[in-house]
C-alpha positions in Angstrom: -2.6 22.2 -3.4 -0.6 19.7 -1.4 2.4 20.0 -3.8 2.3 23.8 -3.4 2.3 23.3 0.4 5.1 20.9 0.2 7.1 23.3 -2.0 6.4 26.1 0.4 7.8 24.2 3.3 11.0 23.4 1.4 11.5 27.0 0.1 10.7 28.6 3.5 13.5 26.7 5.1 11.2 24.4 7.1 13.3 22.7 9.7 12.9 19.4 11.3 13.8 17.9 14.6 14.0 14.1 15.0 15.2 12.8 18.3 15.8 9.1 18.6 17.6 7.4 21.5 18.7 3.8 21.4 16.1 3.1 18.7 13.1 4.1 20.7 11.3 7.4 20.9 10.5 9.0 24.2 7.2 10.8 24.6 8.5 14.3 24.9 10.8 14.0 21.9 8.0 12.5 19.8 5.8 15.5 20.7 8.6 18.0 19.8 9.2 16.2 16.5 5.5 16.3 15.7 5.4 20.1 16.3 8.4 20.8 14.0 7.7 18.1 11.4 3.9 17.8 11.1 3.9 16.5 7.5 5.4 13.3 6.0 5.3 13.7 2.3 7.0 12.1 -0.7 6.6 13.2 -4.3 7.1 10.7 -7.1 7.4 12.1 -10.6 7.1 9.7 -13.6 7.7 11.1 -17.1 7.3 9.1 -20.3 10.2 10.0 -22.7 8.8 8.9 -26.0 12.1 9.7 -27.8 14.2 7.4 -25.5 11.2 5.0 -25.2 11.5 4.9 -21.4 10.0 6.1 -18.2 12.0 8.5 -16.0 11.2 8.1 -12.4 12.2 10.4 -9.5 11.2 10.2 -5.8 11.6 13.3 -3.6 11.7 12.4 0.1 12.6 14.3 3.2 16.2 13.3 4.1 15.5 12.6 7.8 12.5 10.5 7.0 14.4 8.4 4.4 17.4 7.9 6.8 15.1 6.9 9.6 13.2 4.4 7.4 16.4 2.9 6.0 17.9 2.6 9.6 14.7 0.9 10.7 14.6 -1.5 7.7 18.3 -2.4 7.4 19.2 -2.2 11.1 22.3 -0.1 10.6 23.5 3.5 10.7 22.5 5.5 7.6 23.9 9.0 6.7 23.0 10.0 3.2 25.6 12.8 3.4 28.4 10.5 4.2 30.4 9.7 1.0 32.0 6.7 2.8 28.6 5.1 3.0 27.8 5.8 -0.7 27.8 2.1 -1.8 25.7 1.1 1.2 23.3 4.0 0.6 22.9 3.2 -3.1 22.1 -0.5 -2.2 19.6 0.4 0.5 17.8 3.1 -1.5 17.6 0.9 -4.6 16.3 -2.1 -2.6 13.8 -0.1 -0.4 12.2 1.9 -3.2 12.0 -1.1 -5.6 10.1 -3.0 -2.9 7.7 0.0 -2.1 7.2 1.5 -5.5 5.8 -1.0 -8.0 4.8 0.1 -11.5 2.8 -1.8 -14.1 2.8 -0.3 -17.6 -0.1 -1.4 -19.7 -0.7 -4.4 -17.5 3.0 -5.6 -17.4 5.2 -5.5 -14.4 8.0 -3.0 -14.9 11.6 -3.2 -13.5 12.9 -0.1 -11.9 16.5 0.4 -12.8 18.3 2.5 -10.2 20.3 5.4 -11.5 21.4 7.1 -8.2 20.4 9.7 -5.6 21.4 13.2 -4.7 20.8 15.1 -1.5 19.6 18.7 -1.9 18.9 20.7 1.3 16.2 18.9 3.3 15.4 16.5 0.4 16.8 13.4 -1.2 16.1 12.8 -4.9 16.2 9.1 -5.9 16.4 8.4 -9.7 15.2 5.3 -11.7 14.3 4.5 -15.2 12.2 1.8 -16.9 13.4 0.9 -20.4 11.5 -0.3 -23.4 8.3 1.7 -23.0 7.5 2.9 -26.5 4.0 4.1 -25.6 1.8 4.1 -22.5 -1.9 3.9 -22.2 -2.3 2.8 -18.6 -0.1 2.9 -15.5 -1.0 1.1 -12.3 1.1 2.0 -9.3 1.5 0.6 -5.8 3.3 3.2 -3.7 3.9 2.4 0.0 7.0 4.6 0.4 7.6 5.4 4.1 4.3 3.9 5.1 6.3 1.5 7.3 7.8 4.6 9.0 4.6 6.5 9.9 0.9 6.3 9.4 0.9 10.0 8.6 2.6 9.4 5.3 1.3 11.1 2.2 2.6 10.0 -1.2 1.9 12.3 -4.1 2.4 11.0 -7.6 2.7 13.0 -10.9 2.8 11.2 -14.2 3.3 12.8 -17.6 2.6 11.1 -20.9 2.4 12.8 -24.3 2.6 16.2 -22.5 -0.4 15.4 -20.3 0.2 15.5 -16.6 -2.0 13.7 -14.1 -1.6 13.6 -10.3 -2.9 11.6 -7.4 -2.4 11.7 -3.6 -2.3 8.6 -1.5 -2.9 9.0 2.2 -2.0 6.1 4.5 -3.1 3.3 4.3 -3.9 3.7 0.6 -1.2 2.4 -1.7 -2.7 2.0 -5.1 -3.5 4.3 -8.0 -4.2 4.0 -11.7 -3.7 6.4 -14.5 -5.2 6.2 -18.0 -3.9 8.1 -21.0 
């Protein structure tokens, strides 16, 4: 249901207004932003590729939320559309997501290997992979993406193993979920 709602907002051209001056929000701008951007959602998709023996991980996040979170965490200007900032943006995205998305496959900590990101409309897609996962019985996930940005954050996760898809929704302050296959 939430995924359908999220998709509907993206397809319908849902627009956002985020007003920030000198690093602090004024009350009127915060109220305006709340009216135009009432949902804070990320979608993490994890697919086990048994042929390649890896996990393919993608995170879909609203661009403005991601930029604001990166600005807040790294204390510098962030523009995901600016090709001149590509190296900086890759570094920040890789570091931030690796700290806030922790995956344990069958009880073992898994290293996210950053592939890259792409901006598409109002969303940014961040891509990772985890190598050497021949099979998967259990996945434990700690997902605190953008929870340091807003306490309204919702993190939706979909994981597909052997063609079976399971989903879970984490509302702030919840950060952990487990999947058994």
